[in-house]
TORKOL-4160 file (C-alpha; in steps of 0.2 Angstrom, whole numbers, padded with zeros to 4 digits, m for minus):
64
<pt num="1" X="m0002" Y="0032" Z="m0010"/>
<pt num="2" X="m0007" Y="0020" Z="m0024"/>
<pt num="3" X="0005" Y="0006" Z="m0030"/>
<pt num="4" X="0018" Y="0013" Z="m0043"/>
<pt num="5" X="0017" Y="0001" Z="m0058"/>
<pt num="6" X="0032" Y="m0001" Z="m0069"/>
<pt num="7" X="0032" Y="m0006" Z="m0087"/>
<pt num="8" X="0045" Y="m0020" Z="m0090"/>
<pt num="9" X="0050" Y="m0024" Z="m0108"/>
<pt num="10" X="0056" Y="m0041" Z="m0111"/>
<pt num="11" X="0074" Y="m0040" Z="m0119"/>
<pt num="12" X="0070" Y="m0055" Z="m0130"/>
<pt num="13" X="0052" Y="m0053" Z="m0137"/>
<pt num="14" X="0049" Y="m0035" Z="m0132"/>
<pt num="15" X="0033" Y="m0039" Z="m0124"/>
<pt num="16" X="0028" Y="m0025" Z="m0111"/>
<pt num="17" X="0021" Y="m0031" Z="m0095"/>
<pt num="18" X="0018" Y="m0022" Z="m0078"/>
<pt num="19" X="0025" Y="m0025" Z="m0061"/>
<pt num="20" X="0023" Y="m0016" Z="m0044"/>
<pt num="21" X="0039" Y="m0006" Z="m0041"/>
<pt num="22" X="0039" Y="m0012" Z="m0023"/>
<pt num="23" X="0041" Y="m0030" Z="m0029"/>
<pt num="24" X="0056" Y="m0026" Z="m0040"/>
<pt num="25" X="0070" Y="m0028" Z="m0026"/>
<pt num="26" X="0088" Y="m0032" Z="m0030"/>
<pt num="27" X="0089" Y="m0051" Z="m0035"/>
<pt num="28" X="0071" Y="m0053" Z="m0040"/>
<pt num="29" X="0069" Y="m0064" Z="m0055"/>
<pt num="30" X="0055" Y="m0059" Z="m0068"/>
<pt num="31" X="0048" Y="m0070" Z="m0081"/>
<pt num="32" X="0041" Y="m0064" Z="m0097"/>
<pt num="33" X="0022" Y="m0070" Z="m0098"/>
<pt num="34" X="0024" Y="m0072" Z="m0117"/>
<pt num="35" X="0041" Y="m0080" Z="m0121"/>
<pt num="36" X="0046" Y="m0086" Z="m0103"/>
<pt num="37" X="0063" Y="m0076" Z="m0103"/>
<pt num="38" X="0069" Y="m0074" Z="m0086"/>
<pt num="39" X="0077" Y="m0057" Z="m0081"/>
<pt num="40" X="0085" Y="m0053" Z="m0064"/>
<pt num="41" X="0083" Y="m0036" Z="m0056"/>
<pt num="42" X="0100" Y="m0028" Z="m0052"/>
<pt num="43" X="0101" Y="m0014" Z="m0039"/>
<pt num="44" X="0088" Y="m0005" Z="m0030"/>
<pt num="45" X="0083" Y="0007" Z="m0044"/>
<pt num="46" X="0064" Y="0003" Z="m0043"/>
<pt num="47" X="0062" Y="0002" Z="m0025"/>
<pt num="48" X="0073" Y="0018" Z="m0023"/>
<pt num="49" X="0061" Y="0027" Z="m0035"/>
<pt num="50" X="0046" Y="0022" Z="m0025"/>
<pt num="51" X="0054" Y="0028" Z="m0009"/>
<pt num="52" X="0058" Y="0045" Z="m0017"/>
<pt num="53" X="0041" Y="0047" Z="m0024"/>
<pt num="54" X="0033" Y="0043" Z="m0007"/>
<pt num="55" X="0045" Y="0056" Z="0002"/>
<pt num="56" X="0040" Y="0069" Z="m0011"/>
<pt num="57" X="0021" Y="0066" Z="m0008"/>
<pt num="58" X="0024" Y="0068" Z="0011"/>
<pt num="59" X="0035" Y="0084" Z="0009"/>
<pt num="60" X="0022" Y="0092" Z="m0002"/>
<pt num="61" X="0009" Y="0091" Z="0011"/>
<pt num="62" X="m0006" Y="0100" Z="0004"/>
<pt num="63" X="0004" Y="0112" Z="m0006"/>
<pt num="64" X="0001" Y="0114" Z="m0025"/>
């Protein structure tokens, strides 16, 4: 499966940038590439989403 990319919107300047969902673990600090605002990821929302997507792909097998 290809990497799931997540759009992150800076809470200060509203710049949208992409990060790999697998890299967004609880406690990870992201820095906006435009204004430098730092945001800390809370919880496992993104990594849980990727895990569930991967499970869904495996459960589907070759079914349409």
